[in-house]
C-alpha positions in Angstrom: -65.1 -16.1 -72.5 -67.0 -17.7 -69.5 -67.7 -15.3 -66.7 -66.5 -16.2 -63.1 -66.9 -15.5 -59.6 -65.1 -12.0 -58.9 -65.8 -10.9 -62.6 -67.7 -7.7 -63.1 -70.3 -8.0 -65.8 -73.0 -6.0 -67.7 -76.5 -7.9 -68.0 -80.1 -7.4 -68.8 -83.0 -9.2 -66.8 -86.5 -9.5 -66.1 -88.1 -11.4 -63.2 -91.5 -12.7 -62.8 -93.7 -14.5 -60.3 -96.5 -16.4 -61.8 -96.3 -14.7 -65.2 -96.2 -11.0 -63.4 -93.3 -8.9 -64.0 -92.0 -7.6 -60.4 -88.2 -6.5 -61.6 -86.8 -5.4 -64.8 -83.8 -3.4 -66.4 -86.0 -2.7 -69.4 -88.0 0.4 -69.5 -90.3 -0.8 -72.2 -91.2 -3.7 -70.1 -91.8 -1.9 -67.2 -94.3 0.4 -68.9 -96.0 -2.4 -70.6 -96.3 -4.2 -67.3 -97.6 -1.0 -65.3 -94.6 -1.2 -62.9 -92.7 2.0 -64.4 -91.0 4.0 -62.0 -90.0 7.7 -63.0 -87.3 7.5 -60.1 -85.7 4.2 -61.2 -82.6 4.1 -63.6 -83.6 1.7 -66.6 -80.9 -0.2 -68.8 -78.3 -2.8 -68.3 -76.6 -2.9 -64.9 -73.0 -3.9 -64.0 -72.8 -6.4 -60.9 -69.8 -8.0 -59.6 -70.3 -12.0 -59.5 -69.8 -13.6 -56.1 -71.0 -10.3 -54.2 -74.8 -11.0 -53.8 -75.8 -8.0 -55.9 -78.5 -10.0 -57.4 -80.3 -13.0 -56.2 -78.3 -16.0 -55.5 -80.3 -18.1 -57.6 -79.6 -15.6 -60.5 -75.9 -15.1 -59.6 -75.4 -19.0 -59.5 -76.9 -19.4 -63.1 -74.5 -17.1 -64.5 -71.5 -18.1 -63.4 -69.8 -20.1 -66.0 -71.7 -19.1 -68.8 -70.3 -17.6 -71.8 -70.6 -13.6 -72.6 -73.4 -13.2 -75.1 -75.6 -16.0 -73.4 -79.2 -15.1 -73.3 -81.1 -17.7 -70.9 -83.7 -18.4 -68.5 -83.9 -19.8 -64.9 -86.6 -20.8 -62.4 -85.2 -20.1 -58.9 -86.7 -21.8 -55.8 -87.6 -19.8 -52.5 -84.5 -20.3 -50.6 -82.5 -19.1 -53.4 -84.8 -16.0 -53.9 -86.3 -14.2 -51.3 -86.3 -17.1 -48.8 -88.8 -19.1 -47.4 -91.8 -17.7 -45.5 -91.0 -17.9 -41.7 -94.1 -18.1 -39.6 -91.8 -16.9 -36.4 -91.8 -13.5 -38.5 -95.8 -12.8 -38.3 -96.3 -11.2 -34.9 -99.1 -9.4 -33.4 -99.2 -6.1 -31.6 -101.7 -3.8 -29.9 -102.9 -1.2 -32.1 -101.9 1.6 -29.8 -98.4 0.9 -30.7 -98.7 2.5 -34.3 -98.6 5.9 -35.4 -101.7 5.5 -37.2 -104.9 3.3 -37.2 -103.6 -0.4 -38.8 -105.3 -1.3 -42.1 -104.7 -4.7 -43.8 -102.2 -4.4 -46.6 -100.6 -1.4 -44.7 -96.8 -1.0 -44.7 -95.7 -0.3 -41.1 -92.4 0.4 -39.3 -92.5 -1.0 -35.8 -90.0 -1.8 -33.3 -87.1 -0.8 -36.0 -88.7 -3.3 -38.5 -91.0 -2.9 -41.7 -93.4 -5.2 -42.2 -97.2 -5.5 -43.9 -100.2 -5.5 -41.8 -102.0 -8.8 -42.9 -105.1 -8.5 -40.5 -106.6 -6.6 -37.8 -108.5 -8.5 -34.9 -110.1 -6.5 -32.2 -107.5 -4.2 -30.8 -104.4 -6.3 -32.2 -102.9 -6.2 -35.6 -100.8 -8.9 -37.1 -97.9 -7.8 -38.9 -95.7 -10.0 -41.4 -92.0 -9.2 -41.3 -91.2 -11.6 -44.1 -90.2 -10.1 -47.5 -93.5 -9.9 -49.7 -92.2 -12.7 -52.3 -91.2 -15.0 -49.3 -91.9 -18.6 -50.2 -92.3 -17.8 -53.8 -90.4 -19.2 -56.8 -89.2 -16.5 -59.3 -88.6 -17.0 -63.0 -85.8 -14.9 -64.7 -84.8 -14.2 -68.3 -81.2 -12.7 -68.6 -78.6 -11.7 -71.4 -74.9 -11.6 -70.3 -74.0 -8.7 -72.5 -70.1 -8.0 -71.8 -67.4 -8.5 -69.0 -66.4 -5.1 -67.7 -62.9 -4.5 -67.2 -62.5 -0.9 -66.8 -61.9 0.2 -62.9 -64.0 3.2 -63.3 -67.1 1.5 -64.9 -66.8 -1.2 -62.4 -67.1 1.6 -59.3 -69.7 3.3 -61.5 -71.6 0.1 -61.4 -71.3 -0.2 -57.7 -72.4 3.2 -57.3 -75.7 2.4 -59.1 -76.3 -0.8 -57.2 -76.0 1.0 -53.9 -77.0 4.7 -54.6 -79.2 4.3 -57.9 -77.6 7.3 -59.0 -75.5 8.1 -62.4 -74.8 11.8 -61.8 -71.6 11.2 -59.6 -68.4 11.7 -61.6 -65.3 9.9 -60.5 -61.4 10.0 -61.1 -59.0 7.4 -60.2 -55.4 8.6 -59.5 -52.6 7.2 -57.6 -54.8 4.7 -55.4 -57.1 7.6 -54.7 -61.1 7.2 -56.0 -62.3 10.8 -56.1 -66.2 11.4 -56.3 -67.6 14.5 -57.5 -70.8 14.8 -55.5 -74.0 16.6 -56.9 -74.9 19.3 -54.4 -78.5 18.0 -53.5 -77.0 14.6 -52.5 -77.5 15.4 -48.9 -81.1 14.9 -49.2 -80.6 11.4 -51.0 -81.6 9.1 -48.0 -80.6 6.0 -49.9 -77.2 7.5 -50.6 -76.6 8.3 -46.6 -77.6 4.9 -45.9 -75.6 2.8 -48.3 -72.5 4.9 -49.0 -70.5 3.1 -46.3 -71.1 -0.5 -48.3 -70.0 1.4 -51.4 -66.6 2.6 -49.5 -66.4 -0.6 -48.0 -66.6 -2.6 -51.2 -64.1 -0.4 -53.1 -61.4 -1.0 -50.4 -62.3 -4.9 -50.7 -62.2 -5.3 -54.3 -59.3 -2.8 -55.1 -56.2 -3.5 -52.8 -54.4 -0.7 -54.4 -57.0 1.9 -53.3 -55.8 3.7 -50.2 -58.4 6.7 -50.2 -61.8 7.3 -51.3 -62.7 11.3 -51.5 -66.0 12.6 -51.7 -66.1 16.2 -52.8 -69.2 18.6 -53.1 -68.9 21.8 -55.1 -71.3 24.6 -54.8 -71.5 27.3 -57.4 -72.4 31.1 -56.2 -75.8 31.7 -57.9 -76.2 34.2 -60.7 -76.9 37.7 -59.5 -80.4 39.2 -60.5 -82.3 42.4 -60.9 -85.4 41.1 -59.6 -85.1 43.0 -56.2 -84.6 46.6 -58.0 -87.9 45.8 -59.9 -89.8 44.8 -57.0 -88.7 48.2 -55.4 -89.9 50.1 -58.3 -93.2 48.2 -58.4 -93.9 48.9 -54.6 -92.9 52.6 -55.2 -95.2 53.1 -58.2 -98.1 51.2 -56.1 -97.5 53.6 -53.2 -97.9 56.8 -55.4 -101.1 55.7 -57.0 -102.4 54.8 -53.7 -101.5 58.4 -52.5 -103.2 59.9 -55.6 -106.3 58.1 -55.2 -106.5 59.3 -51.3 -106.1 62.8 -52.7 
């Protein structure tokens, strides 16, 4: 079964630049290559072809391939992270930075993020290009299956945008209901990207009329800690009085 644009597929992949791994869905490879991230979710990912959930060059390679295909592809800069644009390299007075700029430091300035590549006198040169701009990348991949279940497809979208797998969902009568963990309000990525998630749910599923997000808070269990503290404090006060006498 060949996969086409618009299909949801579950895949594994590993990306390399000059032989060095920079991206992988395989936890063991991440550990072996010393790029393991405790906060990352490893394992196969579900994406929608044609939605640029992965690099354009990798997406083009997958379209038309059969489920079960294992392959590799060399992706040129223009279909990976883009060509290096010299216009995206700019100079700023060091006084515009919150802290003293140093080469290699990631900085945010004028609402954009970049890397300081040099400091000359009282000015710092910042490169706003992607760190991998101008480089070809090499990917190995496996197309594991085509994902038909709508709930699994939406879980795939949640992982793409929020990198979370602890959001339960139900789909009933045109409503997608998401059960959110209570700590999600502290997740900056979720707050930034949830709008994209909602937008794509409406785009891909015309039958969905509502997306409902629910937060549930459970009353914490009662504790006898306070009475114990009072008893301890009383005992200490009595001992103090006895010693004074």
